[in-house]
KOLVOMI-844634 format. One record per atom (N, C-alpha, C): residue in one letter; x, y, z. Coordinates in steps of 0.2 Angstrom, whole numbers, padded with zeros to 4 digits, always signed. Example, Ala and Ser with C-alpha at 12.3 -4.5 7.8 and 13.67 -1.06 7.14 Angstrom:
BEGIN
A+0066-0028+0039 A+0062-0022+0039 A+0066-0016+0039 S+0064-0011+0035 S+0068-0005+0036 S+0064+0000+0039 
//
This chain:
BEGIN
M-0169-0158+0185 M-0164-0163+0187 M-0162-0167+0181 A-0167-0166+0178 A-0163-0173+0173 A-0156-0170+0170 P-0155-0165+0167 P-0149-0163+0163 P-0144-0164+0167 V-0145-0165+0173 V-0138-0168+0177 V-0138-0175+0177 F-0141-0178+0174 F-0141-0184+0175 F-0139-0188+0168 D-0137-0186+0163 D-0138-0185+0154 D-0134-0190+0154 D-0128-0189+0157 D-0122-0192+0153 D-0123-0200+0160 L-0125-0199+0163 L-0128-0209+0166 L-0135-0213+0162 G-0138-0210+0159 G-0143-0212+0158 G-0148-0216+0161 I-0151-0210+0163 I-0156-0211+0170 I-0162-0210+0166 S-0166-0215+0169 S-0175-0211+0168 S-0176-0212+0173 F-0181-0203+0172 F-0181-0201+0182 F-0191-0203+0177 S-0192-0205+0173 S-0199-0207+0171 S-0206-0211+0176 A-0201-0211+0180 A-0206-0216+0187 A-0205-0211+0192 L-0203-0205+0192 L-0203-0197+0197 L-0204-0193+0195 I-0210-0188+0200 I-0210-0179+0198 I-0208-0177+0205 V-0203-0170+0201 V-0204-0165+0210 V-0207-0163+0209 C-0212-0161+0215 C-0218-0157+0216 C-0215-0150+0223 Y-0219-0147+0223 Y-0217-0140+0230 Y-0224-0139+0232 S-0222-0140+0236 S-0227-0136+0242 S-0227-0131+0249 L-0231-0129+0250 L-0229-0121+0255 L-0226-0125+0260 F-0226-0130+0264 F-0223-0132+0268 F-0218-0134+0269 Q-0218-0140+0266 Q-0210-0143+0264 Q-0205-0144+0261 G-0208-0136+0256 G-0202-0135+0247 G-0200-0141+0244 K-0198-0142+0239 K-0199-0148+0236 K-0198-0154+0238 G-0203-0158+0233 G-0200-0167+0238 G-0202-0172+0229 L-0201-0178+0232 L-0199-0178+0225 L-0206-0190+0227 F-0208-0188+0221 F-0214-0190+0222 F-0216-0198+0218 A-0216-0203+0220 A-0217-0210+0214 A-0223-0208+0209 K-0221-0211+0201 K-0225-0209+0197 K-0228-0214+0193 K-0227-0220+0197 K-0230-0226+0198 K-0226-0231+0200 S-0226-0238+0204 S-0226-0244+0207 S-0218-0244+0209 I-0215-0244+0214 I-0208-0246+0215 I-0208-0250+0221 K-0207-0255+0217 K-0204-0262+0222 K-0196-0264+0226 K-0201-0265+0234 K-0194-0264+0240 K-0188-0266+0237 G-0181-0265+0237 G-0176-0266+0235 G-0174-0265+0226 E-0179-0262+0225 E-0177-0258+0216 E-0173-0250+0217 A-0170-0250+0214 A-0166-0246+0214 A-0170-0239+0211 I-0172-0234+0213 I-0175-0229+0210 I-0171-0224+0208 F-0166-0222+0207 F-0160-0219+0203 F-0153-0218+0205 L-0150-0216+0200 L-0140-0213+0203 L-0139-0207+0202 E-0137-0204+0207 E-0135-0198+0204 E-0126-0197+0207 R-0125-0189+0203 R-0121-0189+0207 R-0118-0179+0208 P-0114-0177+0215 P-0116-0173+0215 P-0114-0167+0212 L-0117-0162+0213 L-0115-0154+0208 L-0108-0154+0210 V-0107-0155+0217 V-0099-0151+0220 V-0096-0155+0224 S-0091-0157+0227 S-0089-0162+0233 S-0083-0162+0234 A-0081-0160+0241 A-0075-0161+0245 A-0073-0168+0250 Q-0066-0165+0253 Q-0067-0171+0258 Q-0066-0166+0265 F-0066-0170+0268 F-0067-0165+0274 F-0062-0163+0275 L-0058-0159+0278 L-0052-0155+0280 L-0050-0159+0285 W-0051-0161+0290 W-0047-0166+0296 W-0048-0173+0293 N-0052-0177+0287 N-0049-0185+0288 N-0042-0181+0280 A-0044-0179+0278 A-0037-0176+0273 A-0030-0173+0278 L-0034-0171+0282 L-0024-0170+0289 L-0023-0176+0292 Y-0030-0181+0295 Y-0029-0188+0296 Y-0024-0193+0290 K-0023-0191+0285 K-0020-0194+0281 K-0024-0199+0276 Y-0029-0198+0276 Y-0035-0203+0272 Y-0035-0201+0267 K-0034-0203+0261 K-0032-0202+0253 K-0037-0204+0250 A-0039-0199+0247 A-0047-0201+0241 A-0043-0194+0236 C-0050-0199+0233 C-0049-0194+0224 C-0050-0188+0225 E-0048-0183+0222 E-0049-0175+0225 E-0057-0174+0221 Y-0059-0178+0216 Y-0063-0176+0212 Y-0069-0182+0213 C-0068-0188+0214 C-0074-0195+0216 C-0073-0195+0222 L-0068-0195+0226 L-0069-0197+0232 L-0068-0203+0232 R-0065-0209+0230 R-0064-0212+0229 R-0058-0216+0232 A-0058-0221+0236 A-0052-0222+0239 A-0046-0223+0238 L-0040-0219+0237 L-0034-0221+0236 L-0031-0226+0237 E-0028-0226+0243 E-0028-0235+0248 E-0028-0240+0243 T-0023-0245+0246 T-0025-0251+0245 T-0030-0256+0250 A-0034-0260+0253 A-0036-0262+0258 A-0029-0263+0259 E-0025-0266+0260 E-0018-0270+0263 E-0016-0262+0267 E-0016-0257+0261 E-0012-0250+0266 E-0015-0249+0268 N-0023-0248+0268 N-0028-0244+0270 N-0029-0250+0281 A-0029-0255+0280 A-0027-0261+0285 A-0020-0258+0289 R-0012-0259+0290 R-0008-0255+0291 R-0008-0251+0292 R-0012-0246+0290 R-0013-0238+0293 R-0017-0238+0300 L-0021-0241+0298 L-0028-0239+0303 L-0026-0244+0309 S-0023-0250+0308 S-0020-0255+0313 S-0013-0254+0317 G-0009-0251+0315 G-0003-0246+0314 G+0002-0253+0315 I+0001-0260+0311 I+0004-0264+0310 I+0007-0265+0302 P+0011-0261+0304 P+0016-0262+0298 P+0017-0266+0291 G+0017-0273+0295 G+0019-0278+0291 G+0015-0282+0289 L+0006-0280+0291 L-0001-0282+0290 L+0000-0286+0282 S+0001-0293+0283 S-0002-0294+0274 S-0012-0296+0273 L-0017-0296+0270 L-0021-0298+0268 L-0022-0302+0266 P-0027-0310+0270 P-0028-0311+0263 P-0032-0312+0257 H-0031-0316+0254 H-0034-0311+0245 H-0035-0306+0242 P-0027-0303+0244 P-0028-0295+0242 P-0031-0295+0233 E-0032-0302+0228 E-0034-0300+0225 E-0042-0297+0222 L-0045-0298+0227 L-0052-0294+0229 L-0051-0286+0228 C-0045-0283+0232 C-0046-0278+0231 C-0044-0275+0225 R-0052-0269+0224 R-0053-0264+0219 R-0049-0257+0218 V-0046-0255+0220 V-0040-0249+0219 V-0035-0253+0215 R-0033-0248+0210 R-0029-0248+0208 R-0024-0242+0206 P-0017-0242+0210 P-0011-0239+0210 P-0011-0235+0203 E-0009-0239+0198 E-0006-0236+0192 E-0010-0233+0190 L-0016-0231+0190 L-0019-0227+0187 L-0021-0220+0190 H-0019-0222+0195 H-0020-0213+0200 H-0013-0208+0196 Q-0016-0202+0199 Q-0011-0199+0193 Q-0012-0192+0198 A-0006-0186+0197 A-0008-0181+0201 A-0007-0176+0197 C-0014-0168+0200 C-0010-0163+0196 C-0002-0161+0194 P+0000-0159+0190 P+0005-0160+0186 P+0010-0153+0190 Q+0003-0147+0195 Q+0004-0140+0195 Q+0006-0141+0206 C+0000-0145+0207 C+0001-0145+0214 C+0001-0152+0218 Q+0000-0157+0214 Q+0001-0164+0217 Q-0005-0168+0222 V-0009-0164+0220 V-0013-0168+0222 V-0017-0174+0219 M-0019-0178+0223 M-0021-0182+0220 M-0027-0189+0214 Y-0028-0189+0210 Y-0034-0193+0206 Y-0033-0200+0205 C-0040-0205+0207 C-0039-0208+0204 C-0037-0212+0198 S-0039-0208+0194 S-0036-0211+0188 S-0037-0203+0181 S-0037-0206+0175 S-0033-0198+0171 S-0042-0194+0168 E-0047-0198+0168 E-0054-0197+0171 E-0055-0190+0175 C-0054-0194+0179 C-0056-0187+0186 C-0050-0180+0187 R-0043-0184+0184 R-0039-0177+0186 R-0043-0174+0181 Q-0046-0173+0173 Q-0047-0170+0170 Q-0054-0166+0170 S-0059-0170+0175 S-0066-0167+0175 S-0062-0161+0179 A-0059-0164+0184 A-0060-0161+0191 A-0058-0152+0188 A-0049-0154+0183 A-0051-0147+0180 A-0053-0144+0176 D-0058-0147+0174 D-0062-0142+0168 D-0069-0140+0172 Q-0070-0141+0177 Q-0074-0139+0184 Q-0074-0134+0187 Y-0068-0135+0191 Y-0067-0132+0195 Y-0059-0130+0198 H-0054-0137+0197 H-0048-0135+0201 H-0044-0129+0196 R-0045-0129+0191 R-0040-0123+0187 R-0037-0118+0193 A-0046-0116+0194 A-0050-0109+0201 A-0045-0109+0208 L-0043-0117+0208 L-0044-0118+0216 L-0035-0119+0216 C-0029-0123+0212 C-0024-0126+0210 C-0020-0121+0214 L-0015-0120+0218 L-0011-0120+0224 L-0006-0119+0220 G-0005-0127+0216 G+0002-0124+0212 G+0007-0127+0218 P+0015-0123+0215 P+0019-0126+0222 P+0018-0121+0230 S+0011-0119+0230 S+0010-0116+0238 S+0006-0118+0242 Q+0006-0127+0238 Q+0001-0133+0241 Q+0001-0132+0250 E+0008-0130+0251 E+0009-0132+0258 E+0013-0124+0262 D+0011-0122+0260 D+0013-0115+0261 D+0008-0110+0265 P+0011-0111+0273 P+0002-0108+0276 P+0002-0102+0275 D+0004-0097+0271 D+0004-0088+0272 D-0001-0090+0265 H-0003-0097+0261 H-0007-0094+0255 H-0016-0092+0257 P-0020-0086+0255 P-0026-0086+0257 P-0030-0092+0258 I-0031-0097+0253 I-0033-0103+0253 I-0032-0108+0261 N-0025-0108+0262 N-0023-0113+0267 N-0024-0109+0273 K-0024-0101+0272 K-0028-0099+0278 K-0033-0099+0279 L-0037-0102+0272 L-0048-0098+0277 L-0047-0108+0280 K-0043-0115+0275 K-0044-0123+0277 K-0043-0121+0285 D-0036-0120+0287 D-0035-0117+0294 D-0038-0116+0299 A-0039-0109+0296 A-0047-0108+0302 A-0054-0112+0302 W-0054-0115+0297 W-0062-0117+0299 W-0059-0123+0301 R-0054-0126+0302 R-0051-0135+0306 R-0053-0131+0314 S-0050-0123+0315 S-0049-0124+0322 S-0054-0123+0322 M-0058-0121+0318 M-0067-0118+0321 M-0071-0124+0323 H-0072-0127+0318 H-0076-0133+0319 H-0072-0141+0317 Y-0071-0143+0324 Y-0067-0149+0327 Y-0072-0156+0323 P-0070-0162+0326 P-0071-0167+0322 P-0077-0170+0328 P-0083-0172+0325 P-0086-0176+0318 P-0087-0168+0317 E-0084-0166+0307 E-0087-0163+0302 E-0092-0165+0302 T-0099-0158+0300 T-0103-0162+0296 T-0104-0155+0292 S-0101-0149+0289 S-0100-0146+0285 S-0092-0143+0282 S-0090-0143+0280 S-0084-0141+0274 S-0083-0134+0270 I-0080-0129+0273 I-0079-0124+0269 I-0078-0123+0262 M-0072-0129+0261 M-0071-0129+0252 M-0077-0135+0250 L-0083-0135+0250 L-0090-0134+0248 L-0092-0129+0245 M-0091-0124+0251 M-0091-0116+0248 M-0087-0115+0242 A-0080-0116+0243 A-0075-0113+0241 A-0077-0116+0229 R-0079-0124+0232 R-0077-0127+0226 R-0086-0124+0220 M-0089-0121+0225 M-0095-0119+0222 M-0095-0113+0218 V-0090-0109+0222 V-0087-0103+0219 V-0085-0103+0212 A-0079-0109+0216 A-0072-0110+0208 A-0078-0112+0200 V-0084-0118+0204 V-0088-0120+0199 V-0089-0113+0194 V-0092-0110+0198 V-0096-0102+0194 V-0090-0099+0190 K-0083-0097+0193 K-0077-0094+0188 K-0076-0098+0183 Q-0074-0103+0183 Q-0073-0108+0177 Q-0081-0109+0172 A-0084-0108+0174 A-0089-0112+0169 A-0090-0105+0164 K-0093-0108+0156 K-0095-0104+0150 K-0100-0102+0153 D-0103-0104+0158 D-0112-0102+0158 D-0113-0099+0164 K-0111-0094+0165 K-0109-0093+0175 K-0116-0093+0176 A-0123-0092+0172 A-0130-0091+0175 A-0133-0098+0176 H-0128-0103+0173 H-0132-0108+0172 H-0130-0113+0181 W-0124-0112+0182 W-0124-0114+0189 W-0126-0112+0194 Q-0128-0103+0193 Q-0130-0100+0200 Q-0138-0103+0197 K-0140-0104+0193 K-0150-0106+0195 K-0147-0113+0197 L-0144-0117+0198 L-0144-0123+0199 L-0144-0122+0206 F-0140-0120+0208 F-0134-0120+0216 F-0142-0113+0219 S-0148-0112+0216 S-0152-0106+0222 S-0157-0110+0221 Y-0159-0120+0217 Y-0161-0121+0221 Y-0164-0127+0227 F-0157-0125+0229 F-0157-0127+0237 F-0159-0120+0242 C-0161-0122+0245 C-0162-0120+0255 C-0157-0119+0254 S-0156-0111+0256 S-0152-0106+0258 S-0153-0103+0263 R-0159-0105+0268 R-0160-0101+0274 R-0156-0099+0280 A-0156-0095+0281 A-0150-0096+0290 A-0157-0098+0294 A-0163-0095+0293 A-0166-0096+0298 A-0171-0099+0296 N-0178-0103+0300 N-0184-0103+0297 N-0187-0099+0302 E-0192-0090+0297 E-0194-0086+0305 E-0199-0090+0305 E-0204-0094+0301 E-0211-0095+0303 E-0212-0100+0310 E-0205-0104+0311 E-0205-0109+0315 E-0199-0106+0320 E-0198-0099+0320 E-0192-0095+0323 E-0185-0102+0326 I-0182-0103+0319 I-0177-0110+0320 I-0173-0107+0317 A-0165-0104+0319 A-0159-0103+0316 A-0154-0108+0317 H-0153-0108+0310 H-0144-0116+0310 H-0142-0115+0314 K-0139-0119+0317 K-0135-0121+0323 K-0128-0116+0321 L-0126-0118+0316 L-0120-0116+0315 L-0119-0108+0313 L-0123-0103+0314 L-0126-0096+0314 L-0127-0095+0319 G-0128-0095+0325 G-0129-0092+0333 G-0126-0089+0331 D-0128-0083+0339 D-0123-0077+0337 D-0118-0079+0342 Q-0116-0087+0346 Q-0111-0087+0349 Q-0103-0090+0345 F-0110-0090+0337 F-0101-0090+0332 F-0102-0083+0328 R-0105-0079+0328 R-0102-0072+0325 R-0094-0068+0326 G-0091-0070+0330 G-0086-0067+0327 G-0081-0074+0322 Q-0083-0080+0324 Q-0081-0085+0321 Q-0082-0085+0313 L-0090-0083+0311 L-0091-0080+0303 L-0090-0075+0302 A-0085-0069+0306 A-0086-0064+0304 A-0078-0065+0301 L-0074-0069+0302 L-0066-0071+0300 L-0071-0077+0297 L-0073-0082+0295 L-0073-0086+0288 L-0073-0081+0282 H-0079-0074+0284 H-0080-0074+0278 H-0077-0069+0276 S-0071-0064+0280 S-0065-0063+0279 S-0057-0064+0275 L-0058-0070+0274 L-0054-0076+0275 L-0057-0078+0266 F-0063-0080+0267 F-0066-0080+0259 F-0066-0078+0256 K-0066-0071+0256 K-0069-0065+0253 K-0061-0061+0249 A-0055-0064+0255 A-0047-0063+0254 A-0046-0067+0247 A-0049-0076+0248 A-0044-0081+0244 A-0051-0082+0239 L-0055-0080+0238 L-0061-0083+0231 L-0065-0077+0227 Y-0063-0070+0231 Y-0069-0065+0229 Y-0070-0066+0220 D-0075-0067+0217 D-0076-0062+0208 D-0081-0060+0210 D-0082-0054+0203 D-0086-0048+0203 D-0091-0053+0202 H-0093-0061+0197 H-0100-0062+0196 H-0102-0064+0202 L-0100-0066+0207 L-0104-0069+0214 L-0102-0064+0219 T-0103-0057+0217 T-0103-0051+0224 T-0109-0055+0227 R-0114-0057+0229 R-0120-0058+0233 R-0119-0063+0236 W-0112-0069+0237 W-0112-0074+0240 W-0107-0071+0244 F-0103-0066+0244 F-0096-0061+0249 F-0099-0057+0250 V-0105-0053+0250 V-0106-0050+0255 V-0109-0055+0263 P-0109-0051+0269 P-0109-0055+0274 P-0115-0058+0275 E-0123-0055+0270 E-0130-0061+0272 E-0128-0065+0267 G-0127-0062+0260 G-0124-0068+0256 G-0120-0074+0258 F-0116-0072+0263 F-0109-0077+0264 F-0115-0079+0270 R-0118-0078+0272 R-0124-0084+0281 R-0126-0089+0275 S-0130-0086+0269 S-0135-0090+0266 S-0131-0097+0261 L-0126-0095+0259 L-0122-0101+0257 L-0118-0107+0261 F-0120-0100+0267 F-0114-0105+0273 F-0121-0112+0273 A-0129-0108+0277 A-0134-0112+0278 A-0135-0116+0273 L-0133-0113+0266 L-0134-0119+0259 L-0132-0126+0261 V-0125-0125+0264 V-0119-0130+0264 V-0123-0134+0269 G-0123-0130+0276 G-0126-0134+0284 G-0132-0139+0282 T-0137-0135+0275 T-0145-0137+0275 T-0143-0144+0272 N-0141-0144+0266 N-0141-0148+0260 N-0134-0154+0260 G-0128-0154+0261 G-0126-0158+0261 G-0126-0164+0263 Q-0120-0168+0261 Q-0125-0175+0263 Q-0118-0179+0265 G-0119-0181+0270 G-0111-0185+0270 G-0111-0194+0266 I-0101-0193+0268 I-0104-0201+0264 I-0097-0204+0266 G-0097-0212+0264 G-0091-0215+0268 G-0088-0218+0261 T-0082-0218+0262 T-0078-0226+0254 T-0074-0229+0258 S-0072-0231+0259 S-0064-0236+0263 S-0064-0244+0257 S-0058-0244+0255 S-0055-0250+0251 S-0055-0257+0255 L-0052-0256+0262 L-0054-0261+0268 L-0062-0264+0269 S-0064-0259+0270 S-0074-0259+0267 S-0078-0263+0261 Q-0075-0262+0257 Q-0076-0266+0248 Q-0073-0272+0249 W-0066-0273+0253 W-0060-0280+0253 W-0068-0285+0258 V-0070-0282+0263 V-0075-0287+0269 V-0077-0289+0265 H-0082-0283+0261 H-0088-0285+0258 H-0087-0292+0251 A-0080-0292+0248 A-0080-0295+0243 A-0080-0301+0249 C-0074-0302+0253 C-0073-0308+0256 C-0077-0311+0259 D-0084-0307+0258 D-0089-0311+0262 D-0094-0316+0258 A-0093-0313+0252 A-0096-0317+0245 A-0092-0324+0242 L-0088-0323+0245 L-0083-0329+0244 L-0087-0335+0243 E-0087-0341+0242 E-0090-0349+0244 E-0083-0351+0243 L-0082-0352+0251 L-0076-0356+0254 L-0079-0361+0255 P-0075-0367+0259 P-0076-0373+0264 P-0078-0373+0268 A-0080-0372+0278 A-0083-0372+0280 A-0074-0369+0285 Q-0070-0372+0286 Q-0063-0371+0289 Q-0061-0365+0289 Q-0061-0363+0281 Q-0055-0358+0279 Q-0061-0352+0280 R-0065-0351+0275 R-0072-0348+0280 R-0073-0345+0286 E-0071-0349+0290 E-0072-0348+0297 E-0065-0345+0300 Q-0059-0347+0296 Q-0051-0343+0300 Q-0054-0336+0295 L-0057-0335+0290 L-0058-0328+0288 L-0062-0324+0292 D-0067-0328+0292 D-0074-0322+0296 D-0067-0323+0303 S-0064-0324+0305 S-0059-0321+0312 S-0056-0320+0311 F-0052-0318+0309 F-0049-0313+0305 F-0049-0307+0303 I-0055-0307+0299 I-0058-0301+0300 I-0061-0297+0306 D-0068-0303+0309 D-0068-0301+0315 D-0062-0299+0320 Q-0058-0300+0319 Q-0051-0297+0323 Q-0048-0290+0320 L-0049-0290+0315 L-0046-0285+0313 L-0047-0278+0312 Y-0058-0281+0309 Y-0061-0275+0306 Y-0065-0272+0313 K-0063-0263+0309 K-0066-0257+0315 K-0070-0252+0310 D-0073-0249+0313 D-0077-0246+0310 D-0072-0239+0309 I-0072-0241+0298 I-0065-0236+0296 I-0070-0228+0294 E-0075-0231+0292 E-0079-0227+0285 E-0078-0218+0288 K-0073-0216+0282 K-0070-0208+0282 K-0076-0203+0279 G-0078-0195+0283 G-0082-0193+0280 G-0080-0189+0274 H-0083-0188+0270 H-0082-0183+0265 H-0090-0180+0264 S-0090-0172+0259 S-0096-0172+0259 S-0097-0168+0252 F-0103-0168+0250 F-0105-0164+0245 F-0113-0160+0243 I-0113-0158+0239 I-0119-0154+0238 I-0120-0158+0234 S-0126-0161+0234 S-0132-0166+0229 S-0140-0164+0226 V-0139-0167+0219 V-0148-0165+0217 V-0153-0167+0219 L-0150-0170+0224 L-0155-0177+0227 L-0162-0170+0231 Q-0166-0172+0230 Q-0172-0167+0233 Q-0177-0171+0236 C-0176-0177+0241 C-0180-0180+0245 C-0178-0177+0252 N-0188-0176+0255 N-0190-0175+0261 N-0187-0181+0265 H-0187-0180+0273 H-0185-0182+0279 H-0191-0186+0281 S-0192-0191+0283 S-0196-0194+0287 S-0194-0199+0295 C-0195-0201+0299 C-0192-0205+0302 C-0193-0211+0304 I-0198-0213+0299 I-0199-0220+0296 I-0200-0216+0289 P-0191-0218+0288 P-0191-0219+0279 P-0194-0224+0274 N-0196-0223+0268 N-0196-0231+0263 N-0192-0230+0259 A-0185-0223+0259 A-0180-0225+0254 A-0173-0225+0256 E-0165-0227+0253 E-0162-0225+0257 E-0155-0223+0253 A-0152-0218+0254 A-0144-0219+0251 A-0139-0222+0253 S-0136-0227+0247 S-0128-0228+0248 S-0123-0228+0243 F-0119-0229+0244 F-0113-0226+0241 F-0110-0234+0235 P-0111-0238+0231 P-0109-0242+0231 P-0103-0246+0226 N-0102-0240+0223 N-0096-0241+0221 N-0089-0238+0223 N-0089-0236+0227 N-0082-0232+0234 N-0083-0226+0233 N-0087-0222+0231 N-0083-0216+0225 N-0090-0210+0229 F-0093-0207+0223 F-0097-0201+0227 F-0103-0204+0221 L-0104-0206+0218 L-0111-0210+0215 L-0114-0212+0218 L-0120-0209+0218 L-0125-0211+0224 L-0130-0215+0221 K-0135-0219+0228 K-0142-0225+0223 K-0144-0223+0229 L-0149-0224+0226 L-0156-0221+0231 L-0156-0227+0231 S-0163-0233+0234 S-0165-0238+0233 S-0170-0238+0240 A-0176-0242+0237 A-0183-0243+0240 A-0183-0246+0247 L-0185-0246+0253 L-0184-0247+0256 L-0191-0253+0260 S-0194-0251+0256 S-0203-0256+0255 S-0204-0253+0249 D-0209-0258+0248 D-0216-0255+0242 D-0218-0250+0242 I-0218-0244+0235 I-0218-0238+0237 I-0226-0236+0230 T-0230-0233+0230 T-0235-0233+0227 T-0236-0227+0224 P-0236-0227+0218 P-0241-0222+0215 P-0244-0213+0216 G-0237-0211+0220 G-0242-0203+0222 G-0238-0202+0230 E-0235-0208+0231 E-0231-0209+0238 E-0227-0203+0238 E-0225-0202+0243 E-0221-0197+0245 E-0213-0204+0247 I-0207-0200+0239 I-0202-0206+0242 I-0199-0201+0249 C-0196-0203+0252 C-0190-0202+0258 C-0189-0205+0263 I-0181-0201+0263 I-0176-0205+0266 I-0176-0201+0272 S-0172-0204+0278 S-0169-0199+0284 S-0166-0197+0286 Y-0163-0191+0287 Y-0158-0185+0288 Y-0154-0190+0296 L-0158-0191+0297 L-0154-0196+0305 L-0150-0202+0304 D-0145-0202+0310 D-0145-0211+0309 D-0148-0214+0311 C-0148-0223+0312 C-0151-0227+0316 C-0152-0226+0323 C-0148-0223+0326 C-0147-0223+0332 C-0152-0217+0335 Q-0152-0213+0332 Q-0155-0205+0331 Q-0162-0208+0328 R-0166-0212+0326 R-0171-0213+0325 R-0175-0217+0330 D-0172-0220+0335 D-0173-0224+0340 D-0174-0218+0346 R-0171-0212+0345 R-0173-0210+0351 R-0179-0206+0350 S-0180-0202+0357 S-0188-0198+0358 S-0189-0196+0351 R-0196-0193+0350 R-0199-0189+0345 R-0196-0180+0349 H-0196-0179+0355 H-0193-0172+0354 H-0188-0173+0356 S-0183-0178+0356 S-0175-0175+0356 S-0173-0177+0345 R-0179-0182+0343 R-0176-0182+0335 R-0180-0172+0333 H-0183-0171+0335 H-0186-0166+0333 H-0182-0160+0335 K-0178-0160+0341 K-0172-0155+0343 K-0163-0157+0339 I-0164-0162+0336 I-0159-0164+0332 I-0162-0160+0324 L-0166-0162+0318 L-0169-0158+0316 L-0170-0150+0314 R-0170-0148+0319 R-0172-0141+0321 R-0165-0137+0320 E-0161-0141+0324 E-0154-0137+0323 E-0150-0137+0318 N-0151-0144+0314 N-0147-0142+0310 N-0149-0144+0299 Y-0159-0143+0300 Y-0162-0142+0293 Y-0166-0138+0294 L-0168-0136+0302 L-0174-0131+0302 L-0180-0132+0300 F-0181-0138+0300 F-0191-0135+0300 F-0192-0144+0310 V-0198-0141+0308 V-0201-0148+0314 V-0205-0155+0310 C-0203-0159+0312 C-0205-0163+0307 C-0212-0168+0311 S-0215-0168+0305 S-0224-0170+0305 S-0226-0179+0301 C-0219-0181+0299 C-0220-0189+0297 C-0226-0190+0302 P-0231-0195+0300 P-0234-0201+0304 P-0229-0205+0309 K-0224-0204+0310 K-0221-0205+0316 K-0222-0200+0323 C-0218-0195+0320 C-0220-0191+0324 C-0226-0188+0326 V-0230-0188+0323 V-0239-0187+0323 V-0240-0193+0329 S-0237-0200+0328 S-0242-0202+0330 S-0237-0203+0342 Q-0233-0199+0338 Q-0228-0199+0344 Q-0230-0191+0351 M-0236-0187+0347 M-0238-0180+0349 M-0238-0180+0356 D-0240-0186+0361 D-0247-0186+0367 D-0236-0188+0371 E-0232-0189+0369 E-0226-0189+0373 E-0224-0183+0375 L-0221-0185+0382 L-0218-0181+0384 L-0212-0176+0383 D-0212-0170+0382 D-0206-0167+0380 D-0200-0168+0382 V-0195-0174+0383 V-0191-0176+0390 V-0186-0180+0382 T-0179-0178+0386 T-0174-0182+0379 T-0172-0188+0385 S-0165-0190+0377 S-0164-0197+0381 S-0158-0196+0388 E-0159-0201+0391 E-0154-0200+0397 E-0146-0198+0393 E-0144-0200+0390 E-0137-0199+0387 E-0138-0190+0383 E-0142-0190+0381 E-0143-0183+0378 E-0141-0176+0385 E-0145-0181+0392 E-0147-0174+0396 E-0139-0176+0399 E-0134-0182+0398 E-0127-0181+0398 E-0123-0176+0396 E-0124-0176+0390 E-0121-0169+0386 E-0126-0162+0385 E-0132-0163+0387 E-0131-0158+0389 E-0129-0153+0395 G-0129-0159+0398 G-0124-0158+0406 G-0117-0154+0406 E-0116-0160+0402 E-0106-0160+0400 E-0107-0152+0397 A-0112-0147+0392 A-0110-0143+0388 A-0112-0135+0391 E-0116-0139+0399 E-0117-0131+0403 E-0114-0132+0408 G-0108-0137+0410 G-0102-0134+0412 G-0096-0133+0409 E-0096-0134+0403 E-0090-0133+0396 E-0092-0123+0395 T-0100-0122+0396 T-0100-0113+0395 T-0098-0112+0401 E-0099-0112+0410 E-0097-0110+0414 E-0090-0108+0415 G-0086-0112+0410 G-0079-0115+0413 G-0077-0106+0408 D-0070-0106+0411 D-0069-0097+0406 D-0064-0098+0401 E-0061-0107+0401 E-0058-0105+0398 E-0060-0111+0392 M-0066-0112+0391 M-0070-0115+0386 M-0072-0111+0382 E-0074-0111+0372 E-0074-0107+0369 E-0079-0112+0365 D-0084-0110+0361 D-0090-0113+0356 D-0086-0115+0351 E-0089-0123+0350 E-0085-0124+0341 E-0089-0126+0338 M-0091-0124+0331 M-0095-0128+0326 M-0096-0133+0322 T-0096-0138+0327 T-0098-0144+0326 T-0104-0146+0331 D-0106-0153+0330 D-0111-0154+0334 D-0107-0163+0337 V-0109-0165+0342 V-0106-0172+0346 V-0112-0178+0346 
//
């Protein structure tokens, strides 16, 4: 793991990666870590904006995923009020004067450094040049097929797989990058528990065959033949589905946090808070990346990941004091999902991550009845109704 972080100057002296037969790799503390302490920062190996986000005109740096809209532009687009003005515009960190486009295909970056990094790592292999808007270009056909199969909310992206291929294509040391990707779980199923990844079920067989055909037509490389045969493609698909980490970036959200930190007279604070309360909606948009983060899941996590710089840089922080030898665990579930029953949590984890959780919370609830929440029962009832309808088709998404 360390070489990935050499340019960040991060020390991993407090951590060790161990392997177990049942859980695979895990991250353990070598010394005490206090609550609130930063455990480490990391950059993703590859990252990509969700295709539906891009279609909805959410502008993000093609490399680091930093928001490209100013907070005011973001607020105007989301509110539908073209003349909206935000107070304290100086608190917005977006710098449009630094933005740069690829001279061939015109995709945007937040800086010349990001444009150069993308070109050096993968973009030359994926640049569509003047064909960026050509629907018949093989890569655009692949994108359109993915969008037609995987409606929002997206839980993965075919472009992560495309960028993995592009990284290897451009790399001088191709074996090094293939070895890095091989560290990740890429099982399409957990044979011991008889679990199959939800995106690789029999109902998606035809869709996967089409994606495989388009993927091969757009990106085939002699050095990666194992990723282009049907079984290799399924493994690559499972790697992205199992190891991908979604993030959110928003210039407006950052502006709101900066406003919260302002020291203002009581009346001005009340006015500003009232303005934000009326304006602010949940605007965080999804992106995805393959991360080198090797933390296992717990329904009572002792660490959490955040994105403090409004880009792809991940920060892992302690939620509680962590003792030497204790495993560092994050939650693969959101707050609402963690409050569901043990049976409900296990259902989500089996379908998305191919394992049965045995964290202390799940062990303590082993005697609970295997029933889902009312919300899940309603969703399952709707899903059964859709299956019965002759005109409904399966989608590669979760709801």
